[in-house]
C-alpha positions as CSV (number, residue, x, y, z in Angstrom):
1,M,0.0,0.0,0.0
2,Q,1.3,3.4,-0.9
3,E,1.8,5.8,2.0
4,A,1.3,9.6,1.8
5,I,4.9,10.2,2.9
6,R,7.4,12.3,1.2
7,T,10.3,10.3,-0.2
8,D,12.5,13.3,-0.8
9,V,13.0,13.9,2.9
10,P,16.5,12.8,3.8
11,T,16.7,9.8,6.0
12,R,20.1,10.7,7.4
13,Y,22.0,13.9,8.0
14,A,24.0,15.0,5.0
15,A,27.7,15.1,5.4
16,G,28.6,18.4,7.0
17,M,25.0,19.4,7.6
18,A,24.9,22.0,10.3
19,G,22.5,21.4,13.1
20,R,21.6,23.1,16.4
21,K,21.3,21.3,19.6
22,V,17.9,21.7,21.3
23,S,16.3,20.1,24.2
24,M,12.8,18.9,24.5
25,V,10.5,17.0,26.8
26,L,8.6,13.9,25.7
27,D,6.3,11.8,27.8
28,E,7.6,8.2,28.4
29,E,5.2,6.6,25.9
30,T,6.1,9.0,23.1
31,L,9.8,8.6,23.8
32,R,9.6,4.8,23.8
33,R,7.7,4.8,20.5
34,A,10.2,7.3,18.9
35,R,13.1,5.2,20.0
36,E,11.5,2.1,18.6
37,M,10.8,3.8,15.2
38,A,14.3,5.3,15.0
39,E,15.8,1.8,15.6
40,Y,13.4,0.4,12.9
41,A,14.5,3.1,10.5
42,G,18.2,2.5,11.3
43,L,18.6,6.1,12.6
44,S,19.8,7.7,15.7
45,L,16.9,9.1,17.8
46,S,18.1,12.6,17.0
47,A,18.1,12.0,13.2
48,W,14.7,10.4,13.4
49,L,13.2,13.3,15.4
50,A,14.8,15.8,12.9
51,R,13.2,13.9,10.0
52,A,9.8,13.6,11.8
53,T,9.9,17.3,12.5
54,R,10.7,18.2,8.9
55,Y,7.8,16.0,7.7
56,H,5.4,17.6,10.2
57,V,6.5,21.1,9.2
58,Q,5.7,20.3,5.6
59,I,2.2,19.1,6.6
60,E,1.6,22.2,8.7
61,E,2.8,24.5,5.9
62,G,0.3,22.8,3.5
63,L,-2.5,23.2,6.0
64,R,-1.6,26.9,6.4
65,E,-1.8,27.4,2.6
66,V,-5.3,25.8,2.6
67,D,-6.3,28.2,5.3
68,R,-4.9,31.1,3.2
69,Y,-6.7,29.8,0.1
70,E,-10.0,29.5,2.0
71,A,-9.6,33.0,3.5
72,E,-9.3,34.4,0.0
73,F,-11.7,32.3,-2.0
74,G,-14.0,30.7,0.6
75,P,-14.3,27.1,1.8
76,I,-13.3,24.3,-0.6
77,P,-16.6,22.7,-1.8
78,E,-17.6,19.4,-0.3
79,D,-17.8,17.7,-3.7
80,A,-14.2,18.7,-4.4
81,L,-13.1,17.3,-1.0
82,R,-15.0,14.0,-1.7
83,E,-13.4,13.8,-5.2
84,A,-10.0,14.3,-3.6
85,D,-10.7,11.5,-1.1
86,E,-11.9,9.2,-3.9
87,W,-8.7,9.9,-5.9
88,L,-6.6,9.0,-2.8
89,D,-8.6,5.9,-2.1
90,Q,-8.2,4.7,-5.7
91,R,-4.5,4.9,-5.3
92,G,-4.4,3.2,-1.9
93,I,-3.0,6.4,-0.2
94,R,-4.1,6.6,3.4
95,R,-4.6,9.8,5.2
96,L,-2.8,10.6,8.4
97,H,-5.0,11.7,11.2
98,P,-3.7,13.8,14.1
């Protein structure tokens, strides 16, 4: 099944890629799951979290653009949304839900 996941997002840090160290707080369950997924992907926890953050930022930027479009032109018609869902379903692309 095809996933709605960007394939052009780097899976590892590029050689010489500059990064900034930050700290964050995760609940135990989220941390456990993130470590598990990082191991599954063959990444360090830091690289996996950076990749997940880049992916989430792309999603949020897209949602922001939909908001801007709707502010200028009004809500996207329900029939257009249904048509888009059908298009995704026909291709086996599942939607991610927050």
